[in-house]
C-alpha positions as CSV (number, residue, x, y, z in Angstrom):
1,M,0.0,0.0,0.0
2,D,1.1,3.6,-0.7
3,L,-0.2,6.5,1.3
4,Y,-0.1,10.0,-0.2
5,Y,-0.6,12.6,2.6
6,H,0.5,15.7,4.3
7,P,1.4,15.4,8.0
8,L,-0.2,18.8,8.9
9,A,-3.6,17.9,7.4
10,R,-6.1,16.6,9.9
11,Q,-7.5,14.0,7.6
12,S,-4.0,12.7,6.9
13,Q,-3.4,12.5,10.6
14,K,-6.6,10.6,11.1
15,T,-5.5,8.1,8.5
16,L,-2.0,7.7,9.9
17,I,-3.3,7.0,13.4
18,A,-5.5,4.2,11.9
19,L,-2.6,2.8,9.9
20,Y,-0.4,2.6,13.0
21,E,-3.3,1.2,15.1
22,K,-3.7,-1.6,12.5
23,Q,0.1,-2.2,12.4
24,A,-0.2,-1.9,8.6
25,N,2.7,-2.0,6.2
26,F,2.6,1.0,3.9
27,Y,4.9,3.3,1.9
28,P,4.4,7.0,2.9
29,H,4.6,9.7,0.3
30,E,4.4,13.2,1.7
31,I,2.7,15.6,-0.8
32,D,2.9,19.4,-0.6
33,L,-0.1,20.8,-2.5
34,N,1.6,24.2,-2.6
35,N,4.4,22.7,-4.6
36,A,3.6,22.5,-8.4
37,F,5.8,19.4,-8.9
38,S,4.4,17.6,-6.0
39,R,0.8,18.5,-7.1
40,R,1.5,17.3,-10.6
41,N,2.7,14.0,-9.3
42,L,-0.5,13.6,-7.3
43,Q,-2.7,14.6,-10.3
44,Q,-1.2,11.6,-12.2
45,L,-2.6,9.3,-9.5
46,S,-5.9,11.1,-8.8
47,R,-7.7,13.8,-10.7
48,S,-9.4,15.1,-7.6
49,Q,-6.0,15.7,-5.9
50,R,-7.5,15.1,-2.6
51,L,-5.5,13.9,0.4
52,P,-5.1,11.4,1.9
53,L,-4.9,8.9,-0.9
54,L,-4.4,5.2,-0.3
55,Q,-3.3,3.3,-3.4
56,L,-3.4,-0.5,-3.4
57,Q,-1.2,-2.9,-5.3
58,T,-4.4,-4.0,-7.2
59,G,-4.6,-0.4,-8.7
60,E,-7.6,0.5,-6.6
61,S,-7.4,3.7,-4.6
62,F,-9.4,5.6,-2.0
63,N,-9.1,9.3,-1.2
64,D,-11.4,9.6,1.8
65,A,-10.0,9.1,5.3
66,T,-13.1,7.3,6.7
67,I,-13.3,5.0,3.7
68,I,-9.6,4.2,3.9
69,I,-10.1,3.3,7.6
70,E,-13.1,1.1,6.7
71,Y,-10.9,-0.7,4.1
72,L,-8.1,-1.2,6.7
73,D,-10.5,-2.6,9.3
74,N,-12.1,-5.0,6.8
75,Y,-8.9,-6.4,5.3
76,I,-6.2,-6.1,7.9
77,S,-6.8,-8.4,10.9
78,S,-3.8,-7.3,12.9
79,G,-3.9,-4.4,15.5
80,T,-7.0,-2.6,16.8
81,Q,-10.5,-3.3,15.6
82,L,-11.5,0.3,14.7
83,I,-15.1,-0.3,13.8
84,P,-17.0,-2.6,16.3
85,I,-18.6,-5.8,14.9
86,E,-21.7,-5.1,17.0
87,K,-24.0,-3.1,14.8
88,T,-25.3,-0.6,17.3
89,Q,-21.9,0.2,18.6
90,A,-20.6,0.6,15.0
91,L,-23.4,3.1,14.3
92,Y,-22.3,5.3,17.2
93,V,-18.6,5.1,16.1
94,R,-19.6,6.2,12.6
95,L,-21.8,8.9,14.1
96,Y,-19.0,10.5,16.1
97,D,-16.6,10.1,13.2
98,R,-19.1,12.2,11.1
99,L,-19.5,14.7,14.0
100,S,-15.8,15.2,14.2
101,D,-15.3,15.5,10.4
102,N,-18.5,17.4,9.5
103,V,-19.1,19.6,12.6
104,L,-16.1,20.0,14.8
105,D,-13.5,20.0,12.0
106,K,-15.5,22.7,10.0
107,A,-16.0,24.7,13.2
108,I,-12.2,24.8,13.8
109,D,-11.6,25.9,10.2
110,A,-14.2,28.7,10.4
111,W,-12.8,29.9,13.7
112,L,-9.2,29.9,12.6
113,A,-10.1,31.6,9.3
114,S,-11.9,34.4,11.1
115,Q,-8.9,34.9,13.3
116,A,-6.6,35.2,10.3
117,Q,-9.0,37.8,8.8
118,S,-9.0,39.7,12.1
119,N,-12.8,39.7,12.2
120,Q,-13.5,40.0,15.9
121,L,-17.3,39.7,15.6
122,K,-17.1,36.5,13.5
123,T,-14.3,35.1,15.7
124,K,-16.4,35.4,18.8
125,Q,-19.4,33.7,17.1
126,F,-17.4,30.9,15.7
127,E,-15.6,30.5,19.0
128,K,-18.9,30.2,20.8
129,D,-20.0,27.5,18.3
130,L,-16.7,25.7,18.7
131,L,-16.9,25.7,22.5
132,S,-20.4,24.4,22.4
133,I,-19.3,21.5,20.3
134,L,-16.4,20.7,22.6
135,A,-18.7,20.9,25.6
136,D,-20.9,18.2,24.1
137,F,-17.8,16.0,23.5
138,D,-16.7,16.7,27.1
139,Q,-20.0,15.6,28.4
140,R,-19.9,12.4,26.4
141,L,-16.4,11.6,27.7
142,A,-17.6,11.8,31.3
143,D,-19.1,8.3,30.8
144,N,-16.6,7.0,28.2
145,H,-12.9,6.2,28.4
146,W,-12.6,6.8,24.6
147,V,-15.2,8.6,22.5
148,C,-17.4,5.5,22.0
149,G,-16.7,3.4,25.1
150,D,-13.8,1.5,26.5
151,S,-12.2,0.7,23.1
152,F,-10.2,3.0,20.7
153,T,-12.1,3.3,17.4
154,L,-12.5,5.2,14.2
155,A,-14.2,8.0,16.2
156,D,-11.0,8.6,18.2
157,C,-9.0,8.6,14.9
158,A,-11.2,11.5,13.8
159,F,-11.4,13.4,17.1
160,I,-7.7,13.4,18.1
161,P,-6.4,15.5,15.1
162,C,-9.1,18.1,16.0
163,L,-7.7,18.4,19.5
164,K,-4.2,18.6,18.2
165,A,-5.2,21.6,16.0
166,L,-6.6,23.3,19.1
167,E,-3.9,22.3,21.6
168,D,-2.0,25.6,21.4
169,K,-5.1,27.8,20.9
170,L,-7.4,26.6,23.7
171,H,-6.9,25.4,27.2
172,L,-7.9,21.8,26.7
173,L,-7.0,20.9,30.2
174,D,-9.7,23.3,31.4
175,Y,-12.2,20.6,30.2
176,Q,-12.2,17.9,32.9
177,N,-13.0,15.0,30.6
178,I,-11.4,16.3,27.3
179,G,-8.3,17.2,29.4
180,R,-8.0,13.6,30.7
181,Y,-8.8,12.2,27.2
182,W,-6.1,14.4,25.6
183,I,-3.4,13.3,28.1
184,Q,-4.2,9.6,27.6
185,S,-4.3,10.0,23.8
186,K,-0.8,11.4,23.7
187,L,0.4,8.4,25.6
188,R,-0.9,6.0,23.0
189,G,1.8,4.8,20.5
190,S,-0.1,5.6,17.3
191,V,-1.0,9.1,18.4
192,N,2.4,9.9,19.8
193,Q,4.0,8.8,16.5
194,V,1.7,11.1,14.5
195,I,2.3,14.0,16.9
196,E,6.1,13.6,16.5
197,E,5.7,13.7,12.7
198,V,3.6,16.9,13.0
199,E,6.1,18.6,15.2
200,L,9.1,17.5,13.0
201,T,7.3,19.0,10.0
202,L,6.6,22.2,11.8
203,A,10.2,22.5,13.0
204,T,11.5,21.8,9.5
205,A,9.2,24.4,8.0
206,G,10.4,26.9,10.6
207,Q,14.0,26.3,9.8
208,S,13.4,26.6,6.1
209,E,11.6,30.0,6.7
210,Q,14.5,31.3,8.8
211,L,17.0,30.3,6.0
212,A,14.9,32.0,3.4
213,Q,15.0,35.2,5.4
214,T,18.8,35.3,5.8
């Protein structure tokens, strides 16, 4: 398997966590969509140029993080079962995966974009919406070790990159349950590995920027 991704993209982080949880063997290919050469290479593989992209030896490919994780869970027996076999539990896992991707992730993007535009009115409204979503997750985690119970699942793969994006912007530890969840998440091998890659990428980008300014 070949994975085309960018370590700073939340959907790529979600996929990487799942790959590490499944103990999958894959070849990573970092793609910078701001680089014309890198973008051209991706276009040869996928017209949509969406990341992450998982390409199989059969020639099949998937460029949606949730579908990639569904594939991994169906065809790789090793590692963590990310989608429960029990149907009702599986529905809740898929529900909270969708809430992270379609509600929380978008709220984060809207809030960060309003900050970049220095629009204080929109920033306050988007922050209010974001905090409300986080409060709902915090309440859920009061009764759950992970997002959907005692087991690490697809829902956690989706939620953790969102928290990583907010780590330096909000006081996550002010949330009793999210704070506990975030600490335990960072101690998990798959998550720690992804965080290390994110921090290495940021450090490398910072060094390159400093060199460009000299």
